[in-house]
C-alpha positions as CSV (number, residue, x, y, z in Angstrom):
1,M,0.0,0.0,0.0
2,R,2.8,2.4,0.8
3,Y,4.2,1.9,-2.7
4,E,0.9,2.7,-4.4
5,Q,0.5,5.8,-2.2
6,N,4.0,7.0,-3.0
7,L,3.6,6.3,-6.7
8,Q,0.3,8.3,-6.8
9,W,2.1,11.1,-5.0
10,L,4.7,11.1,-7.8
11,F,2.0,11.1,-10.5
12,D,0.4,14.1,-8.8
13,K,3.5,16.0,-9.7
14,L,2.8,15.7,-13.4
15,P,0.9,19.0,-13.7
16,I,4.0,20.7,-12.3
17,Y,6.2,19.0,-14.9
18,N,3.8,20.1,-17.7
19,K,4.2,23.7,-16.6
20,I,7.9,23.6,-16.0
21,I,8.7,22.2,-19.5
22,K,7.3,25.3,-21.1
23,R,9.8,27.5,-19.4
24,S,13.0,28.3,-21.3
25,S,15.5,29.7,-18.8
26,K,18.7,27.9,-17.8
27,S,17.6,28.2,-14.2
28,R,15.3,25.3,-14.9
29,L,18.1,23.0,-14.0
30,D,19.2,24.8,-10.8
31,K,16.8,23.0,-8.5
32,I,17.7,19.5,-9.7
33,I,21.4,20.3,-9.4
34,K,20.9,21.5,-5.8
35,F,18.9,18.4,-5.0
36,C,21.6,16.2,-6.4
37,E,24.3,18.0,-4.5
38,A,22.2,17.4,-1.3
39,L,22.3,13.7,-2.2
40,K,26.1,13.8,-2.7
41,S,25.8,14.0,-6.5
42,P,24.9,10.4,-7.5
43,E,25.0,11.5,-11.2
44,I,28.8,11.6,-11.1
45,T,29.3,8.1,-9.6
46,F,28.6,6.1,-12.8
47,T,29.7,6.1,-16.4
48,S,26.9,7.0,-18.8
49,I,25.7,7.5,-22.4
50,H,23.2,10.3,-23.1
51,L,20.6,9.9,-25.8
52,T,18.1,12.4,-27.3
53,G,16.2,12.5,-30.6
54,T,12.7,12.8,-31.9
55,N,12.4,9.0,-32.6
56,G,14.5,5.9,-31.9
57,K,15.8,6.7,-28.4
58,G,14.1,3.7,-26.8
59,S,15.2,1.1,-29.4
60,T,18.7,2.5,-29.7
61,G,19.2,2.7,-25.9
62,H,17.8,-0.7,-25.2
63,L,19.9,-2.3,-28.0
64,I,23.1,-0.8,-26.6
65,A,22.1,-1.9,-23.1
66,S,21.4,-5.5,-24.3
67,I,24.8,-5.7,-26.0
68,L,26.6,-4.3,-22.9
69,Q,24.8,-6.8,-20.7
70,E,25.9,-9.7,-23.1
71,A,29.5,-8.4,-22.6
72,G,29.1,-8.8,-18.9
73,Y,28.7,-5.1,-17.9
74,R,26.1,-4.2,-15.2
75,T,24.0,-1.8,-17.2
76,G,21.4,0.7,-16.1
77,I,18.6,2.2,-18.3
78,F,16.6,5.3,-17.7
79,S,13.9,5.8,-20.3
80,S,10.4,7.1,-20.7
81,P,7.5,6.8,-20.9
82,H,6.5,3.4,-19.4
83,L,3.9,1.2,-21.1
84,V,2.7,-1.2,-18.4
85,D,4.6,-0.6,-15.2
86,F,6.1,2.7,-14.0
87,R,9.2,0.7,-12.9
88,E,10.0,0.0,-16.6
89,R,11.5,3.5,-16.6
90,I,14.5,2.5,-14.4
91,K,16.2,-0.8,-14.8
92,C,19.5,-2.6,-14.0
93,N,20.4,-5.5,-16.3
94,G,16.7,-5.6,-17.3
95,N,15.5,-5.9,-13.7
96,L,12.9,-3.2,-12.8
97,I,13.7,-0.8,-9.9
98,S,12.1,-2.3,-6.8
99,K,9.0,-1.0,-5.2
100,E,10.9,-0.8,-1.9
101,F,13.6,1.5,-3.5
102,I,10.9,3.8,-4.8
103,T,9.0,3.9,-1.5
104,T,12.2,4.5,0.5
105,F,13.4,7.2,-1.9
106,V,10.2,9.2,-1.9
107,E,9.6,8.9,1.9
108,S,13.2,9.8,2.7
109,H,13.4,12.8,0.5
110,R,9.8,14.1,0.4
111,R,10.5,17.2,2.5
112,M,13.4,18.2,0.2
113,I,11.4,17.5,-2.9
114,E,8.6,19.8,-1.6
115,H,11.2,22.4,-0.7
116,Y,12.5,22.6,-4.2
117,S,9.1,22.1,-5.8
118,L,10.5,19.4,-8.0
119,S,8.4,18.0,-10.9
120,F,7.6,14.4,-11.6
121,F,10.4,14.0,-14.2
122,E,12.9,15.8,-12.0
123,I,12.2,13.4,-9.1
124,I,12.4,10.2,-11.2
125,T,15.6,11.4,-12.9
126,I,17.3,11.8,-9.5
127,M,15.8,8.5,-8.4
128,S,17.3,6.8,-11.3
129,F,20.7,8.2,-10.6
130,S,20.5,7.1,-7.0
131,F,19.4,3.7,-8.1
132,F,22.4,3.4,-10.5
133,Y,24.7,4.4,-7.7
134,D,23.1,1.9,-5.4
135,K,23.4,-0.9,-7.9
136,L,27.1,0.0,-8.8
137,V,26.3,0.0,-12.5
138,D,29.3,-0.1,-14.9
139,I,27.4,2.1,-17.3
140,A,23.9,3.7,-17.6
141,I,22.0,4.5,-20.8
142,V,20.2,7.7,-20.0
143,E,17.4,9.0,-22.3
144,T,16.2,12.6,-22.2
145,G,12.6,13.1,-21.4
146,L,12.0,16.0,-23.8
147,G,14.5,18.0,-26.0
148,G,17.9,18.1,-24.4
149,R,19.3,21.5,-23.5
150,L,17.0,22.0,-20.5
151,D,16.1,18.4,-19.9
152,S,16.4,17.2,-16.3
153,T,18.9,14.5,-17.4
154,N,21.3,17.1,-18.8
155,I,23.4,17.3,-15.6
156,I,25.2,14.1,-16.3
157,F,28.8,13.8,-17.6
158,P,28.6,11.1,-20.2
159,I,31.4,9.4,-22.2
160,L,29.3,9.7,-25.3
161,S,26.2,11.7,-26.5
162,I,23.8,10.4,-29.2
163,I,21.3,12.3,-31.2
164,T,19.2,9.8,-33.1
165,N,17.4,12.2,-35.4
166,V,15.5,15.5,-35.4
167,N,11.9,15.9,-36.7
168,F,8.7,17.7,-35.7
169,D,7.3,16.8,-32.3
170,H,6.4,18.9,-29.2
171,I,6.7,22.0,-31.3
172,D,4.9,24.1,-28.8
173,I,7.8,23.5,-26.4
174,L,10.9,22.8,-28.6
175,G,10.1,25.2,-31.5
176,K,8.3,25.2,-34.8
177,T,11.3,24.8,-37.1
178,L,13.9,22.0,-37.4
179,R,16.6,24.6,-36.7
180,K,15.0,25.4,-33.3
181,I,14.4,21.8,-32.4
182,S,18.0,21.0,-33.4
183,I,19.3,23.6,-31.0
184,E,17.4,22.0,-28.2
185,K,18.6,18.5,-29.0
186,A,22.2,19.7,-29.5
187,G,22.1,21.0,-25.9
188,I,23.3,17.5,-24.7
189,I,26.6,18.0,-26.5
190,K,29.2,18.5,-23.8
191,N,32.7,19.9,-23.8
192,R,35.2,17.4,-25.3
193,I,32.6,14.6,-25.2
194,P,32.1,12.9,-28.6
195,V,28.6,12.9,-30.2
196,I,27.1,10.5,-32.7
197,I,24.4,11.9,-35.0
198,G,22.0,9.5,-36.7
199,S,19.7,10.9,-39.4
200,F,20.3,14.5,-40.3
201,S,19.3,17.1,-42.9
202,Y,20.7,20.2,-44.4
203,E,18.8,22.2,-41.8
204,T,20.2,20.3,-38.8
205,I,23.7,19.4,-39.8
206,S,25.0,23.0,-39.6
207,I,23.6,23.3,-36.0
208,F,25.3,20.1,-34.9
209,K,28.6,21.0,-36.5
210,K,28.5,24.5,-35.0
211,V,27.8,23.3,-31.4
212,S,30.3,20.4,-31.6
213,K,33.0,22.9,-32.8
214,E,32.2,25.3,-29.9
215,K,32.4,22.4,-27.4
216,C,35.5,20.9,-29.0
217,S,33.6,17.7,-29.3
218,S,34.4,15.0,-31.9
219,I,31.3,14.4,-34.1
220,Y,30.4,11.2,-35.9
221,F,27.8,11.2,-38.6
222,I,26.1,8.0,-39.9
223,P,27.1,8.6,-43.5
224,Y,24.4,6.5,-45.1
225,F,21.8,3.9,-44.0
226,F,21.5,0.4,-45.5
227,N,18.2,-0.5,-46.9
228,K,17.9,-3.6,-44.7
229,L,18.4,-4.8,-41.1
230,L,22.0,-5.8,-40.6
231,Y,21.5,-8.1,-37.5
232,E,18.8,-10.6,-36.6
233,S,16.6,-9.1,-33.9
234,P,13.0,-9.5,-32.5
235,L,12.7,-5.8,-33.5
236,K,11.6,-6.7,-37.0
237,A,10.4,-3.4,-38.5
238,D,12.6,-2.0,-41.3
239,Y,12.9,1.3,-39.6
240,Q,15.1,-0.4,-37.0
241,R,17.9,-0.3,-39.6
242,Y,18.5,3.3,-38.6
243,N,18.8,2.4,-35.0
244,Q,21.0,-0.6,-35.6
245,Q,23.6,1.5,-37.4
246,I,23.7,4.1,-34.6
247,V,24.2,1.2,-32.2
248,L,27.1,-0.2,-34.3
249,Q,28.8,3.2,-34.3
250,T,28.4,3.4,-30.5
251,I,29.9,-0.1,-30.0
252,K,32.8,0.9,-32.4
253,F,33.4,4.0,-30.2
254,L,33.3,2.0,-26.9
255,R,35.8,-0.5,-28.3
256,T,38.2,2.3,-28.9
257,K,37.9,3.2,-25.2
258,L,38.8,-0.4,-24.4
259,W,35.4,-1.7,-23.5
260,K,35.5,-5.4,-24.2
261,I,32.7,-6.2,-26.5
262,S,33.0,-9.3,-28.8
263,S,31.3,-10.0,-32.1
264,K,29.3,-12.7,-30.2
265,N,28.2,-10.1,-27.6
266,L,27.0,-7.9,-30.5
267,L,25.1,-10.7,-32.2
268,D,23.5,-11.9,-28.9
269,G,22.7,-8.4,-27.8
270,F,20.6,-7.8,-30.9
271,K,19.0,-11.2,-30.7
272,N,18.2,-11.1,-27.0
273,I,17.1,-7.5,-26.6
274,I,13.6,-8.4,-25.3
275,F,14.9,-11.1,-22.9
276,N,17.7,-8.8,-21.6
277,T,15.8,-5.6,-21.2
278,G,12.1,-6.2,-21.3
279,F,11.7,-3.8,-24.2
280,K,8.1,-3.4,-25.4
281,G,5.8,-1.7,-27.9
282,R,7.9,-1.4,-31.1
283,W,6.2,-3.3,-34.0
284,E,5.1,-5.7,-31.3
285,I,3.1,-8.7,-32.6
286,L,0.1,-9.3,-30.3
287,S,-1.4,-12.1,-32.4
288,R,-0.4,-14.0,-35.5
289,N,-3.8,-15.4,-36.7
290,P,-5.0,-12.9,-37.5
291,L,-2.0,-10.7,-37.4
292,I,-2.3,-7.9,-34.9
293,I,0.5,-5.4,-34.4
294,C,1.0,-2.4,-32.1
295,D,3.6,0.4,-32.2
296,T,4.2,3.5,-30.2
297,A,4.9,5.8,-33.2
298,H,3.2,9.1,-32.3
299,N,4.5,11.8,-34.5
300,E,4.7,12.6,-38.2
301,D,8.1,10.9,-38.9
302,G,7.3,7.8,-36.8
303,I,3.9,7.4,-38.4
304,S,5.3,7.7,-41.9
305,L,7.7,4.8,-41.2
306,I,4.9,2.7,-39.7
307,V,2.7,3.2,-42.7
308,E,5.6,2.2,-45.0
309,Q,6.0,-1.0,-43.0
310,L,2.3,-1.8,-43.0
311,S,2.3,-1.5,-46.8
312,K,4.7,-4.5,-46.9
313,E,2.4,-6.8,-44.9
314,P,0.2,-8.9,-47.2
315,A,-3.4,-8.6,-46.1
316,N,-7.0,-9.0,-47.4
317,S,-7.9,-6.0,-45.4
318,L,-6.0,-3.5,-43.3
319,R,-7.7,-2.5,-40.1
320,L,-6.4,0.5,-38.1
321,V,-7.3,1.1,-34.5
322,L,-6.2,4.6,-33.8
323,G,-6.3,7.1,-31.0
324,F,-4.4,10.3,-30.4
325,V,-3.6,12.9,-27.7
326,K,-4.0,16.7,-27.9
327,G,-1.2,18.9,-29.1
328,K,-0.3,16.9,-32.2
329,D,-0.8,17.8,-35.9
330,I,-3.3,15.0,-36.4
331,T,-4.2,16.0,-39.9
332,K,-0.6,15.6,-41.0
333,M,-0.2,12.3,-39.3
334,L,-3.4,11.0,-40.9
335,S,-2.2,12.1,-44.3
336,Y,0.2,9.2,-44.4
337,F,-2.5,6.5,-43.8
338,P,-4.0,4.8,-46.9
339,Q,-7.5,5.4,-48.2
340,Y,-8.2,1.7,-48.6
341,A,-7.9,0.9,-44.9
342,I,-10.8,0.3,-42.5
343,Y,-10.6,2.7,-39.6
344,Y,-11.6,2.3,-35.9
345,F,-11.1,5.6,-34.3
346,C,-11.1,5.8,-30.5
347,Q,-10.5,8.0,-27.5
348,P,-7.8,6.5,-25.2
349,H,-8.5,6.6,-21.4
350,L,-6.5,9.6,-20.2
351,E,-7.1,13.3,-19.6
352,K,-5.1,14.7,-22.5
353,A,-6.7,12.3,-25.0
354,L,-8.1,13.9,-28.2
355,S,-11.9,13.6,-27.9
356,I,-13.7,11.3,-30.2
357,E,-15.9,14.3,-31.2
358,T,-12.8,16.3,-32.3
359,L,-11.4,13.2,-34.1
360,K,-14.6,12.7,-35.9
361,E,-14.6,16.3,-37.1
362,I,-11.0,16.0,-38.3
363,T,-11.5,12.8,-40.2
364,K,-15.1,13.0,-41.5
365,N,-14.0,13.8,-45.1
366,L,-10.7,11.9,-45.1
367,F,-11.6,8.2,-45.2
368,T,-14.6,6.3,-46.6
369,K,-14.6,3.4,-44.0
370,S,-14.5,4.9,-40.5
371,S,-16.1,4.0,-37.2
372,Y,-15.9,5.9,-34.0
373,F,-15.7,4.6,-30.4
374,R,-15.5,6.3,-27.0
375,S,-13.1,3.7,-25.8
376,L,-10.1,1.7,-27.1
377,T,-11.7,-1.4,-25.6
378,N,-14.8,-1.1,-27.9
379,A,-12.8,-0.1,-31.0
380,F,-10.4,-3.0,-30.6
381,S,-13.1,-5.5,-29.8
382,Q,-15.0,-4.5,-33.0
383,A,-11.9,-4.6,-35.1
384,K,-11.1,-8.2,-33.8
385,Q,-14.7,-9.2,-34.4
386,D,-14.6,-7.9,-38.0
387,A,-11.2,-9.3,-38.9
388,D,-10.7,-12.2,-41.2
389,I,-7.8,-14.7,-40.6
390,K,-5.9,-13.0,-43.5
391,D,-6.5,-9.4,-42.3
392,V,-3.9,-7.2,-40.6
393,T,-4.9,-5.1,-37.6
394,F,-2.7,-2.3,-36.4
395,V,-3.1,-0.5,-33.0
396,G,-1.4,2.8,-32.4
397,G,-1.4,6.6,-33.0
398,S,-0.2,7.3,-29.5
399,T,2.1,5.8,-26.9
400,F,-0.9,5.8,-24.5
401,V,-3.0,3.7,-26.9
402,V,-0.3,1.0,-27.0
403,S,0.1,1.3,-23.2
404,E,-3.6,0.8,-22.7
405,I,-3.7,-2.3,-25.0
406,L,-0.7,-3.9,-23.2
407,V,-2.0,-3.1,-19.7
408,D,-5.2,-4.9,-20.4
409,G,-3.9,-8.1,-21.8
410,R,-7.5,-9.5,-21.9
411,L,-8.2,-7.4,-24.9
412,V,-5.8,-9.4,-27.0
């Protein structure tokens, strides 16, 4: 009971976080720095790799962690959001942070947390650092929550920074141009710390070169991407080829720093990512007969890759169960989806869900075969009922839609 109460207390801090992330002053990191200092700076007690990017952070980070675990290194992961269990956000060698650790951390530091008016993400960031210190990790893979420059994680001193890509998402906070978003992402580049850049464009490459030069940081670009997956992995979607090549560049860098990672470690790390890390929600197959797939893609770039992948799946009919949250350019996202599909639009069960009325208004002239449901449960049940054995059903549009479908395993 104490765990559930403390967890709810953390979630009650989310409105504070939503307000804080819209501020843009450097002072936004002052409070978390002071809190870390009061805890004797756990963030400096472990080696880390820092990741940001519009898409691909989760896959890239968990693949790196899996390979490092195969090489025998005790590896921490801090990622967000979670899909089923809050504790997915903080792991060591694939094991979730314990309920006892969370309870003790919150209860021991509640007064100080209140004193500094820390947000949800600030609290769990420091919690993860304390957990990594407690577990004596050899290395931690730390994902930003949003952006980079002013993200709560941007107080660590990594051995490597990674920017997977830059595209449009959270434009109300990060900026409405790729240049502005790139500046925020480039904020994780540290003095004399190398940085790997995944996908880039003419608009973004100049920003990364400028910042890395100012920081005297070596910069590694992925020069081109192969058109197929290079390593066997349960992450089967073609878009994983981008993440795989970032991972390979990362391992190449670590080897130059005398990290002992064999070719077998590499192969096994790709192959065993789900077993090693518990990674979920990326082109995850929920059923094979008929084929039902879910994916957390939730912005324009991610959706375009998902639709491309869906086009390669043979199907009598393609059934799409889609729900969204407020603050996204839904019209642009929907423009990638095919006219021939059968749509089951729904309203996920959370406060910031896009209402089914709004979704109906947006989509009424876009597709010829559309149904509308006030819950994901009803939409998914109807899609399953309608599906033939040779149909393909996809569930997505938002991380929260995938979370809801995975939490309630009875739906599948």
